[in-house]
N, C-alpha and C positions, 0 to 999 in steps of 0.2 A: 468140376461139379459132377457128381454122380446122379444120373437120372433116377427118378423114383417111379416104380410101377404102382398100379392100383393096389396090388397086394401089399407093397411096402407101406403105402399110405393108410390102408385099412388097419394094418398092425399099429401104425403110429396113433391112429384115432382110438383104438382099443387101449393102448398103453396110457394115453392121456386120460381117458375116462376112468381107468382103474386107479391111476394115481390121484385123481381129483375126487374119487368116490362118486362119479357120475355114471350114466348109462349111455351107450351109443344108441342113436335112434334105431329102433327095431325094424322100421320099414325098409326092407332090403333095397328096393328100387330107388327110394329117396336117398338112402345112405350111399348107394353106389354112385349116384349123381354128384353128391357132395365130395366123395372120395376122389372121383375123377377130376372134379374142379380143383381140389387141393393138389393132385398130381400134376395137372396142367400148370398150375401156378408155381409149384416147386421147379418144374422143368423150364419154366419161362423166367422166373425171377431168382430162383435159388433159395427160396424160403416159402413156408406154408401160409401164403396170404389167404385170408378167409375167402372161400369161393363165392360168397354172396356180396362181396364188396370190390370196388375198383381200386387199383393201385393209385397211390398219391404221387408216384414217380420215383421213389427211392426207398431203400430198405429202412433208412432212418425215419422217413415220413410215414412209412407203413407199419412201423414197429407196433403200434397199438392194435393193428389188424391182423397180426400174425397169430395163427391158430395154436392154442386157444386164445382168442383175442382178449384184450384187457378188460372188456366189458362182459365177458362170459359169466364170471362168477356172480356178479350182481343180477344179470339177466336170469340166470338159473334160479337164484334165490327168489326173485320177484315173480317170474313168469313160468318157471318150471323147465325152461329150455333156453339155450343160447339163441342169438339172432338168426343164425342159419338153421337151427334145430338139429345140428349134428349131435350135440350133447344135451341130455335130459337129466333132471334130478331123478333119483330112483323112485320117489313118490309119484312124480308126473308120469314116468314110464309105466308104473303099476296102475295108474288111473285109467289107462286106455284112451285118454283124450288125445286128439290130434293137435300138434303144435299150431299156433296161430301167429300171424304177423305181430311183431312187437316193435316199439319205437327204437330207432337207432340212437344209442346213447352218445354217438359222436356229435349229434346235432341237437343239443338240449333246447327245449322250447323257451 
C-alpha cells in the first residue's frame, strides 16, 4: 500500500468535488484538518474512511463510510453539505453560511 500525503488527499478531495459538481469546503484550516484525517485513515486502513466516523472494523463494514460516503449525496441535497462538511453544494458555498451539525443517516430515528 502506498502512503498518501496531505497533498495527495487534497487532490483526491478536489477531484471528487469536481466530478460530483460539489465544492470543497473553502475554510482552509477546517479543510486541512479533514484532509489530514483522510490521510491518516488511508495510511492506517488503506482506504479513505470518513475522518468524522469510527471504523466498524473491516473494509466491508466500512464501505458506506468511505469518502465520499454513501450518505453524502442525500446530505448535500438536504443540508447543503455532507456530514463532515468537506463537500458543499455550490449554492451552500455561495451562501456564506457555516456548515452545522447534521443527523448521521447511519442511525435513523
